[in-house]
N, C-alpha and C positions, 0 to 999 in steps of 0.2 A: 504494500500497499503506498501511495506517493503523500508523502503528509504535504498541505498548504504549509507555504513558508511562515517560518515562525509559531505554528502551530505544536503542539504538542501531543502525543496519544499517551495515557496515563492509565492504572492498575483499575480494572472495575472493581467494586466495592465487594464484590463476592467472593467469598474463598474459593466457590468451586470454578468463577474466572480465571481466578489464581492459580488452584492448579491445574487447569488446563494450560496454561501459558507456562507452567512451571515442566508439567510433564512434556509436553511440546517441545520445549528449548532442549530438554533430559533426551530425547528421540533423534533428534536434528544433529546435537552434539555425538551420539552415539554413530550416526551415519556422519560423522566429520564435517557438517553442512553449517553454513552461517547466514544470517540474515542481512548481507549486503545488496546495496544497491547496484547493477552493473556497471563498471569503471570505477566504482568507487575504491579507494584508499583506505587502511584500517590504522584504527591507533586503538591497543590493548591497554586495558585498564585493569584487569582479572588478577594478575600477579600476586598482588597484595591482600586479594581474599584467600587465595587457594591453602594457605598454610591452616587459618583458622577455622574453614568449611568442612576443610579435612577431618580436622580433630574433631570436629562435631559430627561428620559421618562415621567415625571409628569409634565413638563415645556410643554413637547412637547403635552399633552393632553391640557394644559391649551389654550395653543395657539388655538387648534383645536376647542376649546367652543368659544374663543373671534372672532374666525373668523366666527362663525355660529351666533353671537349674534350682531355683529357690521357690519358687508359687505352686502352692502344692494342688490347687484349685486349676482344671483344665478348661472350662466357661474364662477362668483370669487370663490363665496364659495366653488363652488365644485372642482375647481382648487387646490383652497389651503385645500379642505379636503382630496383629494388623494395625496397629496403631504405630508401633517402634517402626516398622517396615514401610509406613506411610511416610513418617517423618524423614527416614532415611533418604527415601527417593524424593521427597521435596528439598534436601539441602543436598544432593547432588545433582538436581533439578535446577535448582539454584547456580551452582558453579557452575554448569553448561549453560546457563542462560547471558552469566557473566560474558562469556567467550561466542555464545553464538549471536549474539547482539552487543558488538564495539562501538564504540566512535566511527563513524565514515565520512570520510571527504569524498566527496561527486563532484561532477563536472561544474554542480552549479549551485549546491548547499551541502554546508555543515552540518551531520547527523549526530547530536551528544543523546549518549543513552546512558542508564545505567539498569542493566541486567533485562527483565522483561517488563518492569514497571514504567519508565519513562523513556520518552524521545521527544527531541525537540529537534526543529529543524530550523535553522541562519543562512539565511543565502549569502555566499561566500562576495558576493561586490559587497557585502558589509564588513567583512574581515579584513582589519587593519594591522598593527604593527603585532608581532608574536612572539614572546619568551620564556626562557625558562625561569620560574621565581617559584619559591618553597614557600606552601603555607602549611601549616599545623595547626592551623583553631577552628577547622569548621567543627559545629556541633552535629551537624547532618547531612546525609549523601547529596540531599538536593537542596540547594539554598538561595534565596534572595536577599543579598545585602547590600544597603547603597549602591544601587545600580549594578551589582557583581552575581552573576549567576555562576553559581560553584557547583561541579560535578564532582565531587572525593569521595575517597575509599581511604575508611581508618582515618579521615577525620584531616587528611593530606589532599592537596593538590602541587601541582608541581609546572605548570604551563599556564602564561598567561595570554589571554584574546583578547587584545582593544579592536572595541566597534568603529566604524568609519563615522557612524551615526547611529542615534538610540534606536533598539529595537524591541518593539513587544511580544513576549512570550505568552502562553497562555499557559499555566499548569494545571488546571482544571480543578479541583477542591483546594488546590491552592491560593486560586487567582490567577489574576493578569499580571504583568509587571513589565515596565519597561527600563530595560538593559541597556550599559552601557561599553560591559566588559565582560568575559567571560573565563572563571578559572577552572580548570579539570587535571583528575589526575590521568597520567599516561606512564604505563610499563617503564617506557624508554622514553623520557622528557626532548631529547635532542632530534632525536627521530622525528616525536611528533610536531617538533618544531619544524623540522626539514620540512614535512609533507604539509602542513598548515600554512608556509609561508609561500612554497612552490605552486599552492593551490589558488592562492589569491588572485583576483581578477585584477585586470588593468584598470 
């Protein structure tokens, strides 16, 4: 689906819709596929999330095994098994989603993503100066403060994109915001700066 420039696709509030997207991302990840527009270059951001999510998955396996060994009632073991497997698949699906939906720089727009949850499109014609700049004070993965839209991972961003003119983004329940700057996390900030700088329209 192509987004109108500046609009955002946000997560459905229903848990069912969330699960469908997570498990869909897991299926795509297992098949080695990513949701990237044709001709777009990608900027990965999932590296910092891999370790904590893998730890959560391992703990989920331990919990499932412990329930099987320690809980004497069959009905309760079955309930815990189903919930444990569901939680494990959800964690693996979320990890897959961070890789299936990378940031993407296409011929006409920059798409900023956070897993399956949010996607914002910004016209490349509004992309100005790009630089590396570490910021570690973010409180949320997606936030807007003082005209700056941030896509952080573990509270940090490493790339700044200055816009040539203010741009309005619609973040669904988070409201509409006029932004002048973007901060984003990238696994390889220098490479991200090169990609974004090279994609700027004259």
